[in-house]
N, C-alpha and C positions, 0 to 999 in steps of 0.2 A: 504494498499500500503504501501511495506517495503522500508527500508532506503538502505538494503543491495544489493550489486552488485548483477546481476542476476546469476553468476556463484556460488553464495556462496550456500550450501547444506542447504535445508530446516530443516533437521536434526539439523545441528549446527547453525542454526539461532535460532532453538527452545531452544536449550540447553543454548545459550548466553542470550536468554530471559530471561529464567528460573534464571541463573546465576546473571544476573543483577538485577532482582526483589529480589532474595536472597540480594546480597549486599545492596540494600537499605533497608530491612527488618530485616537484621541480627543485625544491632546495638540496635534497640530497643527490641529484642528477647532477645540479650545477655545482655542487661540492667536489664530485668525484670529477668534473672534467676541470675544474680548476684548482685541485689540491686543498679544498676547503675555503678558499678565500672569497668565494663570490655565491655563497649557499642565500647571499640574501637576495641576490638578483631575480633568482625563478620567482619568488612568490610575489616578489615588486613587480615584476612585468605581468604576469597573471592579474595581479592587483589593477594596473594600470590600464591593461585591455579590456577587463570586465567589471569595472567597478560598477557599473549602473545594475547588475545584475546582483542584487542581495545575498543570495547563496553561495555564488562565487567569491562574491566581496567579503565576505565573513571569514571563509576557509583560507582565501589569501591573505587576508590580514592576520589571522591566528598564523599562520605558517612563517609569515614575514615577522611578528612579533617575538615568537617561538625561538626563531633560528638568531635575531636580534639578543637576544638574552643568550645563547648559545654561544654566539659568536663571542661575546665579551667573556663567556667563562673559557671559552680555547683561549682567547689572548692570557689571561691570567694564568692559564696552565702553562702555554709554552714561555711565559716570564718566569714561571716557578722553575721550569725544567733548567732553565739556564743558570739557576743557582746550583749548587752542589747538595744543600738540605732540601730546596724546594722539588727537586727531581722526584724524591721518594712521593712526593704528595703529586706534583703534575702530571706524573705519566698514568698513575692508576687513574687520576681525575679524566684526562684524556679518554681512556677507555670508556669509563662509566658514561662521560657524555655522548661518545659515540654510539655505545649501546640504546642509550634512554632517547639520544636523538632518533636513531633507526626506529626503534619501536613507535615513538609518537607520529612520526610521518607515515609508518605503514598502517597505524590503526586509523589515523586521519584519512587515508586513502580507501581504507575497507568501508568507512562509516559513510565518506561521500559515496562511494559508489551504492551503497544502500540507501541513500537519499536521507541520511541522516548527519546533522551539524557535529563537530567535532572541537570542544574546547581544549587547546593546549595548556598543559599545566606551565609553569615558571615564564611567563609572559612579562617584557617590557612592552605596555600598550603604546606604539606610535601610531600604527595606522588601525582605522576601525571600519 
């Protein structure tokens, strides 16, 4: 059962669903392509392209905000790695961040495929 109003066109609902899935998966794809430095770019591009669609806008904004939070944590982790004592904390932190990030993005994409919204944890709310 879809959460869309009955008057909404099925094709539009399908394209919104695909765009929302892309919003969730664009961050890890961009991170893989850019070695982690551009993970913010994917959700931002989806948000800019589809900001008139409330369903896609919410998914892209959530993915962007989540990635902004995790990008800051990754920078802190890398700074810790460059110190001798901080490497003990920085390396496990990067591993935990990677696992949590992957889990949240996959969960968001699965939820979007089922027409259900997903609220990311640990967000710095910049986009809405």
